[in-house]
C-alpha positions, 0 to 999 in steps of 0.5 A, a space after each residue: 749685228 742686230 738692226 731690228 727694233 727690239 722691245 725696250 724691256 726685252 733689251 734691258 732684260 738681256 743687258 741684265 742677263 749679260 751681267 749674270 752670264 759674264 760676272 760670277 760675282 753677280 749673285 742676285 738681281 738686287 746686286 746687279 741693279 747697283 752695277 754702274 755699267 748697267 746704270 750707264 747703258 740704261 741712261 744711254 738707251 734713253 739718251 740715244 732714243 732722244 738723240 734719234 728723235 733729234 731732241 736738242 741738248 737733253 741727250 748730251 745732258 743725260 750723257 754727262 750726268 751718266 758720266 758724272 755718276 758712273 765714270 763711263 762716257 757714252 756719246 748719245 749717238 753711239 749705237 749699242 745692241 742688246 746684252 751689252 756688259 761693261 765690267 766695272 767700267 770706270 774710264 770707258 769711253 765710247 764715241 759718237 759713231 761707234 756701232 756695237 753689236 749684241 752680247 759685247 763685253 767691255 772691261 774698265 778703261 776701254 776706249 772706242 775712239 776716233 782719229 782726226 777731226 774728219 766728219 762721218 764714220 770715224 769710230 769703230 764697229 764692234 760686231 757680236 760677241 766681242 770681248 775687249 780687255 782692260 785698257 784696250 784702245 780701239 781707234 778709227 773707223 775699223 771693224 772688230 769681227 764677230 767673236 774676236 778678243 782684244 787683249 788688255 792694253 792693246 792698241 788696235 788701229 786695223 781691222 780684226 778678223 772674226 774669231 781671232 785674238 789680237 794683242 800688243 801695241 800696235 795690236 797683231 793677231 796671235 790666235 785664231 779660234 774655231 767658233 764651232 769647237 772652241 779650239 784655239 790655234 796659235 798664229 805666232 809665238 809672243 816674245 817672252 823677255 822674262 823667260 829669255 832672261 831666266 833661261 840666260 841666267 840658268 845657262 850662266 849658273 850652270 856654266 859657273 858651276 861647271 867651272 867651279 867644279 873644274 877648279 875644285 878638282 884642280 885644287 884637290 889634285 895640287 893639294 894631294 901632290 903637296 901632301 905626298 911630297 911633304 910625307 916623302 920629305 918627312 920620311 927622309 928626315 926621320 931616316 936621317 934622324 934615326 942614325 944609330 952608327 954614331 956618325 951623327 944626327 940630323 937636326 933642323 939646322 943641318 947635319 951635326 957630327 957625332 962622337 965617333 968622328 
C-alpha cells in the first residue's frame, strides 16, 4: 500500500488510467471525464486534503455534495491510494478509517463499513490490486490481502489472505491464485443446488422411462397371448361349423341337431 506523497496530477492520471485498464466501455478521455466514479474520487481527494489539514466542516460538505451528485459516499477521512476505480458506483459506501491501497477496483453497491460504535480503527484495510464485486459488504477492522478477489454479494467479516478468492455469506476462501503464473487452484467445491436438482430430476426421468418400458413389454406379452387364444378359439368354431356329415352345425347359440338325427 502506497504511503509516499505523490504528486496530485500523477495520482489523478493514474485514476484515469485505471478506468481505461478496467473498463472496456471507456473509449475516449471525454467519456471517462463523465464517469461518476472519477468525480467521486477527485472530490474525495480534495476533501481528504482539507481533512488532513483539520479544516472544519468543509471536507464533510464536499463529501455530501459528492454523495448527492454521484451516489457514492466516501468519508473525507478515508485513505485511498492511486489508480482507484469505482465502476458505475451507485450505492458505494466507504467509512472514515478505511485504508485502500493502489490499483483497487470496486463495483456498485460495495460497502466498506464498521461494526459497533467503538472509536479508533473500525473499518477495513484493503491492500493493493484488490477487486471487490457487486454488492459485497466488508465489515470491521479487517484486512483484505494484496491481489484478493471478493465475490459479488459476499459478506466479509474476517481477514482475507493475499491472492485468494472469497465468496458467500459469511465469506469463505474458495480459490487461491499464484500471483506469478495466474494459475488458480480450487480450495473447496461450492454447493450447487440447481445442479443437484437437475441431476435428481434426470435420475427420476430415467427411472420412470425404465418402468414404462417394463410395463409396455408386459402389456405386449399379455396381448400376444390373448390374440393367440382368440385365434385358437376361432379355429375351433370354424372346425365345428364346417361339419359335412349332417350331424349338425355349431351356431353362436350352441350345437344344433341336423336332419340326419
